[in-house]
C-alpha positions in Angstrom: -11.1 -36.3 -66.8 -14.7 -37.3 -65.7 -14.9 -37.3 -62.1 -15.9 -40.4 -60.0 -19.1 -41.7 -59.2 -20.2 -42.2 -55.5 -23.5 -43.9 -55.1 -25.9 -43.2 -52.1 -24.0 -46.2 -49.8 -20.7 -45.2 -50.7 -22.0 -41.5 -49.4 -23.5 -42.4 -46.8 -20.5 -44.7 -45.3 -18.5 -41.6 -46.0 -20.0 -39.4 -44.0 -20.8 -41.7 -41.1 -17.2 -42.1 -41.1 -16.4 -38.4 -40.6 -19.1 -38.5 -38.6 -17.9 -40.8 -36.1 -20.5 -42.9 -36.5 -18.6 -46.2 -37.7 -16.6 -46.2 -34.6 -16.6 -44.4 -31.8 -13.4 -42.0 -31.0 -11.1 -40.9 -28.4 -11.3 -37.6 -27.9 -12.4 -34.6 -25.7 -15.9 -32.7 -26.3 -13.8 -29.4 -27.2 -12.3 -31.4 -30.2 -15.0 -33.4 -31.1 -17.3 -30.0 -31.2 -14.6 -28.7 -33.5 -14.4 -31.1 -35.8 -18.0 -31.6 -36.3 -17.9 -27.9 -36.7 -20.8 -27.4 -33.7 -23.5 -29.9 -32.5 -27.3 -28.2 -33.1 -28.6 -27.1 -29.8 -32.2 -26.0 -30.2 -32.7 -28.0 -27.2 -30.3 -28.3 -24.2 -30.1 -32.1 -24.2 -29.3 -33.1 -27.6 -25.6 -31.8 -28.1 -24.7 -34.2 -24.9 -26.4 -37.2 -26.6 -24.6 -36.4 -30.2 -21.4 -36.7 -28.3 -22.6 -39.7 -26.0 -23.0 -41.9 -29.7 -20.0 -40.4 -31.0 -17.3 -40.6 -28.5 -15.7 -43.3 -26.2 -16.2 -42.6 -22.2 -18.3 -39.5 -22.8 -19.3 -37.9 -19.3 -21.7 -35.0 -19.0 -19.6 -33.4 -16.8 -17.2 -33.0 -19.1 -19.1 -30.8 -21.5 -20.7 -28.8 -18.4 -17.2 -27.9 -17.3 -16.5 -26.7 -20.8 -19.4 -24.3 -20.8 -19.0 -22.6 -17.6 -15.3 -22.3 -18.6 -16.6 -20.4 -21.5 -14.3 -23.1 -24.1 -18.0 -24.2 -25.5 -20.8 -21.9 -25.9 -24.4 -21.9 -26.9 -25.3 -19.4 -29.4 -27.4 -18.7 -33.1 -25.1 -20.0 -35.8 -25.6 -22.2 -38.9 -29.5 -21.6 -40.6 -30.0 -19.0 -37.8 -30.6 -21.8 -35.4 -28.9 -22.5 -32.1 -25.5 -24.6 -31.7 -22.8 -25.6 -29.2 -19.8 -24.6 -30.6 -16.2 -24.1 -29.4 -15.4 -20.5 -28.2 -12.4 -20.3 -30.7 -15.2 -21.5 -33.6 -17.3 -18.7 -32.8 -14.9 -16.2 -33.2 -13.7 -17.5 -36.5 -17.0 -18.0 -38.0 -19.9 -15.7 -36.2 -18.9 -12.9 -39.0 -18.8 -14.9 -41.9 -22.4 -16.3 -41.0 -24.1 -12.9 -40.3 -25.7 -12.5 -43.9 -27.5 -15.9 -43.2 -28.8 -14.5 -40.1 -29.9 -11.2 -41.6 -31.6 -12.8 -44.4 -33.7 -15.0 -41.8 -34.5 -11.8 -40.4 -35.9 -10.5 -43.5 -37.9 -13.8 -44.1 -39.7 -13.1 -41.2 -40.4 -9.6 -41.3 -40.5 -9.0 -45.1 -41.4 -5.2 -44.6 -37.3 -4.6 -43.1 -37.6 -1.6 -41.1 -35.8 2.0 -40.8 -32.1 1.3 -40.9 -31.8 3.8 -38.5 -34.2 2.4 -36.0 -32.7 -0.6 -36.6 -29.5 0.8 -35.6 -30.8 2.6 -32.5 -32.5 -0.7 -31.2 -29.3 -2.9 -31.6 -27.2 0.4 -29.7 -29.8 0.2 -27.1 -29.3 -3.5 -26.6 -25.5 -3.4 -26.6 -26.0 -0.8 -23.9 -28.2 -2.9 -21.9 -26.0 -6.1 -22.1 -22.8 -4.3 -21.0 -24.6 -3.9 -17.1 -24.6 -7.7 -17.6 -26.2 -10.8 -19.0 -29.9 -10.9 -19.3 -32.7 -13.2 -20.1 -34.4 -12.2 -23.4 -37.9 -11.9 -21.6 -36.0 -8.7 -19.5 -34.1 -7.5 -22.4 -37.3 -7.7 -24.8 -39.5 -5.6 -22.2 -36.5 -2.9 -21.4 -36.3 -2.2 -25.5 -39.9 -2.6 -25.8 -40.2 0.4 -23.3 -37.9 2.7 -25.2 -39.3 1.7 -28.6 -42.9 1.4 -28.0 -43.9 2.0 -31.7 -42.0 -1.6 -32.8 -43.5 -4.9 -32.3 -42.0 -6.9 -29.2 -41.2 -10.0 -31.5 -39.6 -8.0 -34.0 -37.0 -5.9 -31.6 -36.3 -9.9 -30.2 -35.6 -11.1 -33.6 -33.7 -8.0 -34.7 -31.6 -8.2 -31.6 -31.1 -12.3 -32.0 -29.8 -11.9 -35.4 -28.1 -8.6 -35.9 -25.9 -8.7 -32.4 -23.2 -11.5 -31.4 -24.8 -13.0 -28.7 -23.7 -16.0 -26.5 -26.2 -18.0 -23.8 -24.9 -18.3 -20.5 -24.5 -22.0 -19.1 -26.5 -22.1 -15.5 -26.6 -25.1 -13.3 -29.3 -27.1 -15.0 -29.0 -30.8 -15.5 -28.3 -30.0 -19.3 -26.6 -26.7 -18.8 -29.4 -24.4 -19.8 -32.9 -23.5 -18.5 -35.9 -22.6 -20.8 -35.0 -18.7 -20.3 -31.3 -18.4 -20.3 -29.2 -15.2 -20.0 -27.6 -13.7 -22.8 -24.3 -12.0 -23.0 -22.3 -10.1 -25.9 -20.3 -12.7 -27.4 -17.3 -10.6 -28.1 -17.2 -9.5 -24.7 -17.9 -12.9 -23.0 -15.1 -14.4 -25.3 -12.7 -11.7 -25.5 -9.9 -13.8 -24.0 -10.4 -15.6 -27.3 -8.7 -12.4 -29.3 -10.8 -10.8 -31.9 -13.3 -12.1 -34.2 -11.9 -13.2 -37.6 -12.4 -11.4 -41.2 -15.5 -12.6 -42.7 -14.0 -13.6 -45.8 -11.0 -15.8 -44.1 -13.6 -17.5 -41.6 -15.9 -18.5 -44.7 -12.6 -20.3 -46.3 -12.2 -21.9 -43.5 -15.7 -22.7 -42.8 -15.9 -24.6 -46.2 -12.9 -26.7 -45.7 -14.1 -27.6 -42.3 -17.4 -28.8 -43.7 -16.2 -30.7 -46.0 -13.9 -32.4 -43.3 -17.3 -33.4 -41.2 -20.0 -33.8 -44.0 -18.0 -34.2 -47.5 -18.1 -35.4 -50.3 -21.1 -32.7 -50.6 -22.3 -30.2 -53.3 -22.6 -26.6 -53.4 -26.1 -27.1 -52.4 -25.4 -29.1 -49.3 -22.8 -26.2 -48.1 -25.3 -23.7 -48.8 -28.2 -25.9 -47.0 -26.4 -26.7 -43.8 -25.0 -23.3 -43.0 -27.5 -21.0 -44.4 -25.8 -19.0 -46.8 -26.2 -18.1 -50.4 -23.8 -17.2 -52.9 -21.3 -19.3 -52.4 -20.3 -20.7 -55.9 -17.4 -18.0 -56.4 -15.7 -19.3 -53.2 -16.0 -22.9 -54.0 -14.6 -22.1 -57.5 -11.4 -20.5 -56.0 -11.0 -23.7 -54.0 -11.3 -26.1 -56.4 -8.0 -26.5 -57.4 -7.3 -27.7 -53.8 -10.3 -29.9 -53.9 -11.5 -33.4 -55.2 -14.5 -33.5 -57.4 -16.8 -36.5 -57.7 -20.6 -36.9 -59.2 -23.8 -38.5 -57.3 -25.8 -41.0 -59.2 -27.9 -38.1 -60.4 -24.7 -36.5 -61.8 -24.1 -33.6 -59.1 -20.9 -32.2 -58.6 -19.7 -33.4 -55.1 -16.9 -31.7 -53.5 -14.0 -33.0 -50.9 -10.8 -32.3 -49.3 -7.8 -34.7 -50.3 -7.2 -37.9 -48.5 -10.4 -38.2 -46.6 -12.1 -41.2 -45.3 -14.1 -43.0 -48.5 -15.0 -46.4 -47.1 -16.1 -49.4 -49.4 -20.1 -49.1 -49.1 -20.2 -52.7 -47.9 -18.3 -51.6 -44.9 -20.7 -52.8 -41.8 -22.1 -50.1 -39.8 -22.9 -50.4 -35.9 -26.7 -49.4 -35.0 -26.3 -45.9 -33.5 -29.0 -43.7 -31.6 -29.1 -40.2 -32.6 -30.9 -37.2 -30.8 -33.1 -34.6 -32.0 -32.2 -31.9 -34.8 -28.8 -33.9 -35.0 -26.5 -32.0 -37.7 -26.6 -35.7 -39.6 -30.0 -35.1 -41.0 -29.7 -31.3 -41.5 -26.4 -30.9 -43.5 -27.2 -31.8 -46.9 -30.0 -30.5 -49.6 -30.1 -34.5 -50.8 -30.7 -36.2 -47.2 -31.4 -39.6 -49.0 -27.3 -40.7 -48.2 -28.9 -40.8 -44.6 -32.6 -40.6 -44.4 -34.4 -42.5 -46.8 -37.1 -40.5 -48.8 -40.1 -42.6 -47.1 -39.2 -41.8 -44.0 -38.6 -37.9 -44.2 -42.5 -37.1 -43.2 -42.0 -39.3 -40.3 -38.8 -37.9 -39.0 -38.7 -34.3 -40.1 -42.1 -32.7 -38.4 -43.5 -29.0 -39.4 -42.4 -26.4 -37.6 -38.6 -27.4 -37.9 -38.8 -30.3 -35.4 -36.4 -33.6 -36.1 -37.2 -36.5 -34.2 -34.7 -38.6 -32.3 -33.8 -41.3 -34.6 -32.0 -44.8 -34.5 -29.5 -45.8 -37.7 -29.6 -49.4 -38.7 -26.8 -50.2 -41.5 -26.3 -46.5 -41.6 -29.8 -45.4 -42.5 -32.4 -43.7 -40.5 -35.0 -46.9 -39.4 -36.8 -45.5 -37.1 -37.5 -43.3 -33.9 -36.9 -43.2 -30.0 -38.3 -41.2 -27.2 -37.8 -41.4 -23.5 -40.9 -41.8 -21.3 -40.8 -41.2 -17.7 -43.7 -43.2 -15.8 -44.1 -42.8 -12.1 -40.9 -44.0 -10.5 -40.0 -46.3 -14.0 -37.6 -45.0 -17.1 -38.6 -46.6 -20.6 -36.7 -46.0 -23.6 -39.5 -46.6 -26.5 -38.5 -47.2 -29.9 -40.5 -47.1 -33.1 -38.6 -49.1 -36.1 -40.0 -48.7 -39.6 -39.0 -51.8 -41.1 -39.1 -55.2 -39.6 -35.6 -55.8 -37.8 -33.6 -59.1 -37.7 -33.2 -60.7 -34.2 -29.4 -59.7 -34.2 -30.5 -56.2 -34.9 -32.9 -56.2 -32.1 -30.3 -57.4 -29.7 -27.8 -54.7 -30.7 -30.5 -52.1 -30.5 -31.8 -53.4 -27.2 -28.1 -53.2 -25.6 -27.5 -50.3 -27.3 -30.7 -48.7 -25.6 -29.8 -50.1 -22.4 -26.1 -48.0 -22.5 -28.2 -44.7 -23.6 -31.1 -45.1 -21.3 -28.0 -45.3 -18.5 -26.6 -42.0 -19.7 -29.7 -40.2 -19.7 -31.2 -41.6 -16.8 -27.9 -42.2 -14.3 -30.5 -41.9 -11.3 -32.6 -45.1 -12.1 -32.0 -48.0 -11.0 -31.6 -51.2 -13.5 -34.8 -52.6 -12.5 -36.7 -49.5 -13.1 -35.3 -48.9 -16.5 -36.4 -50.7 -20.1 -36.0 -50.4 -23.5 -39.3 -51.4 -25.4 -39.2 -52.1 -29.5 -42.7 -51.6 -30.9 -43.6 -53.3 -34.0 -43.8 -51.6 -37.3 -46.7 -49.7 -38.1 
């Protein structure tokens, strides 16, 4: 049987539906973090914006409370980058993602290292963390004193990639300072039970990825997770999956009974934060990010600008500016906008500005749309 072909707009609408970007939903931040399989958290604020743009009545305090209650944690996971994930998901998925973290270490330090020395560094780091959470500045310094023959940068990256660590939330407005303390994750989250076996966690990870980002290819899954060699696992799940093709003939996998809205379904305007996983979860990003705008959004080294979605696709960037006692949301569209789109953009921008700067008086807050360059 020939698999149905899904064009770019159909894939766009399917992904938006699963990302709750066609319509905001009424769920808790904890439920949202699990449905979305975490929120990219290279910076502290973007996860809050990512939830604000997807959830009805989201309040910053709700997520902060979950961080302080250790129900959601900030940790290095997919693609060896920081994410906010539920504590339960951390225990499910951290062992399964370890190969990607180890490969990231090898890519930065190709010479590798003596396994016995690595084990000694990691054991020393575990011992230091048993004394209590520590900033990485202090941890790196203490380890460098014990291992003066090793580069401090290598020590730091080795510990980050090989040990299960979580950042400890503090009382900053977005939950974390620029120098957060780290804790041993399995000790910090011991109320969640034991970490899952890698094989079991990986099978669930694939299903959860498809529920949040499907239909998707094997290459998409590996790009999002940072893992390689997943073809045998996907083949083992194939009997339980739906199969499609994209317009280039690439095979796509999906869970049964997932939404596949029509391509002409209207998509509301949305603001996305920096590093939003919507732009990072597929090898072929054109279902969301047109190729013409890729270089304007994905900047070296690894930066992803905050964007606007118009008709479901990236159509510009935005930034927040503070000028004396005024707060301005500055929007740079890539294309000319119709009058109705500009009005919708300003209205949504005013709501975002009120969320980001609740202390600002309305007359001191402004949304400005620049002309396309």
